[in-house]
C-alpha positions as CSV (number, residue, x, y, z in Angstrom):
1,X,-11.4,-7.0,10.6
2,X,-11.6,-5.5,7.0
3,X,-14.3,-3.1,8.0
4,X,-16.1,-0.5,5.9
5,X,-15.3,2.7,3.9
6,X,-15.7,5.2,6.7
7,X,-16.9,8.5,5.8
8,X,-14.3,11.1,7.1
9,X,-14.2,14.9,7.4
10,X,-11.0,16.8,6.6
11,X,-10.0,17.4,10.1
12,X,-10.0,13.7,10.5
13,X,-7.4,12.8,7.7
14,X,-5.4,15.9,8.5
15,X,-5.0,15.0,12.3
16,X,-1.7,14.9,13.9
17,X,-0.3,11.3,14.0
18,X,-0.7,9.2,16.8
19,X,1.1,6.4,18.6
20,X,-2.1,4.0,18.8
21,X,-5.2,3.5,16.7
22,X,-7.5,5.0,19.4
23,X,-9.3,7.8,17.9
24,X,-7.5,7.5,14.3
25,X,-9.5,4.6,12.8
26,X,-10.6,1.0,13.2
27,X,-7.5,-0.8,11.7
28,X,-4.4,-0.6,9.3
29,X,-5.5,-0.1,5.8
30,X,-9.0,0.9,6.4
31,X,-10.2,3.0,3.5
32,X,-11.7,6.2,4.3
33,X,-13.4,8.9,1.9
34,X,-13.5,12.7,2.5
35,X,-16.6,15.0,1.3
36,X,-14.6,15.7,-2.2
37,X,-14.7,12.1,-3.0
38,X,-11.0,11.4,-2.4
39,X,-9.8,8.2,-0.9
40,X,-7.3,7.5,2.0
41,X,-5.7,4.5,3.9
42,X,-4.8,4.4,7.5
43,X,-1.4,3.3,7.6
44,X,1.6,2.6,10.2
45,X,4.9,4.4,9.5
46,X,7.5,1.6,9.6
47,X,10.4,4.4,10.0
48,X,10.0,7.9,10.4
49,X,8.4,9.7,7.3
50,X,10.4,12.7,6.6
51,X,9.3,13.8,2.9
52,X,5.5,14.3,2.7
53,X,4.1,15.3,-0.5
54,X,5.9,12.5,-1.9
55,X,4.9,8.6,-2.6
56,X,5.4,6.3,0.2
57,X,5.3,2.6,0.0
58,X,5.2,-0.7,1.8
59,X,8.6,-2.4,3.0
60,X,7.1,-5.7,3.6
61,X,8.2,-8.6,1.5
62,X,6.0,-11.8,0.7
63,X,6.9,-15.2,2.4
64,X,6.7,-18.2,0.6
65,X,5.2,-21.3,2.6
66,X,3.8,-24.5,2.3
67,X,0.2,-25.1,3.5
68,X,-0.5,-28.2,5.7
69,X,-3.2,-30.8,4.7
70,X,-6.9,-29.2,5.0
71,X,-10.4,-30.0,4.4
72,X,-12.5,-27.9,1.9
73,X,-14.7,-25.2,3.8
74,X,-12.1,-24.5,6.6
75,X,-11.5,-20.9,7.7
76,X,-8.2,-21.9,9.1
77,X,-5.0,-23.1,7.8
78,X,-1.7,-24.0,8.9
79,X,1.5,-22.9,7.2
80,X,5.1,-23.3,7.8
81,X,6.6,-20.0,8.7
82,X,9.7,-19.2,10.9
83,X,9.1,-15.6,11.3
84,X,5.3,-14.6,11.7
85,X,4.4,-12.5,14.9
86,X,1.0,-12.5,15.9
87,X,-1.3,-11.0,13.4
88,X,1.7,-10.2,11.3
89,X,-0.7,-10.9,8.0
90,X,-3.8,-9.5,9.5
91,X,-5.8,-8.0,6.6
92,X,-3.0,-9.5,4.3
93,X,-3.6,-12.1,1.5
94,X,-2.5,-15.4,0.5
95,X,-2.2,-17.1,-3.1
96,X,-2.6,-21.0,-3.0
97,X,-1.3,-22.5,-6.2
98,X,-2.2,-26.2,-6.6
99,X,-3.4,-27.0,-10.2
100,X,-4.6,-23.9,-12.2
101,X,-7.9,-24.7,-11.9
102,X,-8.0,-24.7,-8.1
103,X,-5.7,-21.6,-7.6
104,X,-7.5,-19.2,-5.2
105,X,-6.7,-15.7,-3.7
106,X,-7.7,-15.5,0.2
107,X,-7.8,-12.8,2.4
108,X,-6.3,-13.2,6.0
109,X,-7.8,-11.9,9.1
110,X,-5.1,-13.0,11.5
111,X,-2.7,-15.4,12.3
112,X,-0.9,-17.0,15.6
113,X,2.6,-16.4,16.4
114,X,5.2,-18.9,14.9
115,X,5.5,-21.9,17.2
116,X,7.6,-25.1,16.5
117,X,8.0,-23.6,12.9
118,X,4.4,-23.3,12.0
119,X,1.5,-20.5,12.1
120,X,-2.1,-20.9,11.7
121,X,-3.9,-18.5,9.5
122,X,-7.6,-17.1,9.9
123,X,-9.1,-16.8,6.7
124,X,-11.8,-14.3,6.0
125,X,-13.7,-16.9,3.8
126,X,-13.9,-20.7,3.6
127,X,-11.2,-22.7,1.5
128,X,-12.9,-23.5,-2.1
129,X,-10.9,-27.1,-2.1
130,X,-9.0,-29.5,0.0
131,X,-5.3,-28.8,0.4
132,X,-3.1,-31.8,-0.1
133,X,-0.3,-30.2,1.9
134,X,2.1,-30.1,-1.2
135,X,0.8,-26.7,-2.8
136,X,3.0,-23.6,-2.8
137,X,1.5,-20.6,-1.5
138,X,2.8,-17.0,-0.7
139,X,1.6,-14.7,2.0
140,X,1.7,-10.7,1.7
141,X,1.2,-8.6,4.7
142,X,-1.2,-5.7,4.7
143,X,0.4,-3.2,2.4
144,X,-0.1,-0.4,4.7
145,X,1.2,-1.6,7.9
146,X,4.9,-0.8,7.2
147,X,4.8,2.2,4.9
148,X,8.2,4.5,4.4
149,X,9.8,6.9,2.4
150,X,10.7,5.7,-1.2
151,X,14.6,5.8,-1.0
152,X,17.7,4.7,-2.8
153,X,18.7,2.7,0.2
154,X,15.2,0.7,0.0
155,X,14.6,0.1,-3.5
156,X,12.2,-2.2,-5.1
157,X,9.3,-0.5,-3.4
158,X,6.1,0.6,-4.8
159,X,4.0,3.7,-3.7
160,X,0.7,2.9,-2.1
161,X,-0.2,6.4,-0.7
162,X,0.8,10.3,-0.1
163,X,1.2,11.2,3.6
164,X,0.4,15.1,3.8
165,X,2.8,15.6,6.9
166,X,5.4,14.1,8.5
167,X,5.0,10.7,10.5
168,X,7.0,9.7,13.3
169,X,8.2,6.0,13.4
170,X,5.4,3.5,14.3
171,X,2.9,6.2,14.6
172,X,-0.5,5.9,12.6
173,X,-1.5,8.5,10.1
174,X,-4.1,8.9,7.1
175,X,-2.5,8.9,3.8
176,X,-4.2,9.8,0.3
177,X,-4.5,7.3,-2.4
178,X,-6.9,9.0,-5.1
179,X,-7.9,12.5,-5.5
180,X,-6.5,16.0,-5.9
181,X,-3.4,16.8,-4.2
182,X,0.1,18.6,-4.4
183,X,3.4,17.0,-5.2
184,X,7.1,17.6,-5.3
185,X,8.7,17.6,-8.6
186,X,12.3,16.2,-9.0
187,X,13.2,16.8,-12.6
188,X,12.1,18.7,-15.7
189,X,8.9,20.4,-14.7
190,X,5.8,18.4,-15.9
191,X,3.1,20.4,-17.8
192,X,6.0,22.6,-19.4
193,X,5.3,21.3,-22.8
194,X,1.2,20.9,-24.1
195,X,1.3,17.3,-24.3
196,X,2.9,17.0,-20.8
197,X,0.1,15.6,-18.8
198,X,0.9,12.3,-17.1
199,X,3.0,12.2,-14.0
200,X,4.9,9.2,-12.5
201,X,7.0,8.6,-9.1
202,X,10.6,8.6,-8.9
203,X,11.4,5.6,-7.5
204,X,14.3,6.7,-5.4
205,X,12.3,9.3,-3.4
206,X,8.5,9.3,-4.5
207,X,8.7,12.8,-6.1
208,X,7.0,13.2,-9.5
209,X,8.7,13.0,-13.0
210,X,7.3,13.4,-16.3
211,X,6.0,10.0,-17.8
212,X,8.2,10.1,-20.8
213,X,11.4,10.8,-18.8
214,X,10.5,7.5,-16.9
215,X,9.0,4.8,-19.2
216,X,11.7,3.1,-21.3
217,X,13.4,-0.3,-22.1
218,X,15.3,0.0,-18.6
219,X,13.0,2.0,-16.7
220,X,9.1,1.9,-15.7
221,X,8.5,4.2,-12.7
222,X,5.1,3.9,-11.1
223,X,2.0,6.0,-12.2
224,X,0.9,8.7,-10.1
225,X,-1.6,10.4,-11.9
226,X,-2.6,13.6,-14.1
227,X,-1.9,17.3,-14.0
228,X,-5.1,19.1,-12.9
229,X,-4.6,22.8,-13.6
230,X,-3.7,24.1,-17.3
231,X,-0.2,24.9,-17.4
232,X,2.1,26.8,-20.1
233,X,2.7,30.2,-20.5
234,X,3.1,31.8,-17.1
235,X,2.4,28.6,-15.0
236,X,5.0,26.6,-16.9
237,X,7.2,25.6,-13.8
238,X,7.1,24.5,-10.2
239,X,5.7,21.8,-8.1
240,X,2.3,20.4,-9.2
241,X,-1.5,19.7,-8.2
242,X,-2.2,16.5,-9.6
243,X,-4.9,14.1,-9.5
244,X,-3.6,11.0,-7.7
245,X,-4.5,7.4,-9.0
246,X,-3.1,4.9,-6.7
247,X,-6.5,3.2,-6.3
């Protein structure tokens, strides 16, 4: 399910978004690398993405569950869940928190749809300790299965890629996560001062801000990366080329 780091050419990552994975890649969240060393993730748009060249992020929230009693070595795990559709948590994760010494982070390859208030998870690796049936656990979906514009109406989202084109809702596309990219500035232009090199994402629309405008007692916008070209002088204004650092 998790696949490998695909070697991609630029034609593949700039391909128009499609309604199915066929011809696009293996699975949502697949990691790919272009010849310049940039990293990309295959994502599914949970709503139409209308602001390319801005940070976009995962709209999913975690689900707290209680795992059923299970023996050590099992690769399946039954959890109480009222909302799980089939493979909702494929390529996602679960943290199981018994005593601190036995706390483990597992990857999920798939799950059954909820039936009778329970769902069965399929794990990528066997359980390392027996579960008594009273531990807490938190499941998180694949971060690239429901990617949307950062927006004031959504809030509380972190950028996980930058799409370089508009994407229709439920369509699949590649978004860059690390490497050179061009970003849209929302406020004071980064690089206008000699010591302005680090940029962050504006939480409400995914555009770029200078770090010193964003990091303080009441605000800690997410790191985007650093400016690539030399700025100042005749090149002290406008949108910017940056080295993206999302992974």
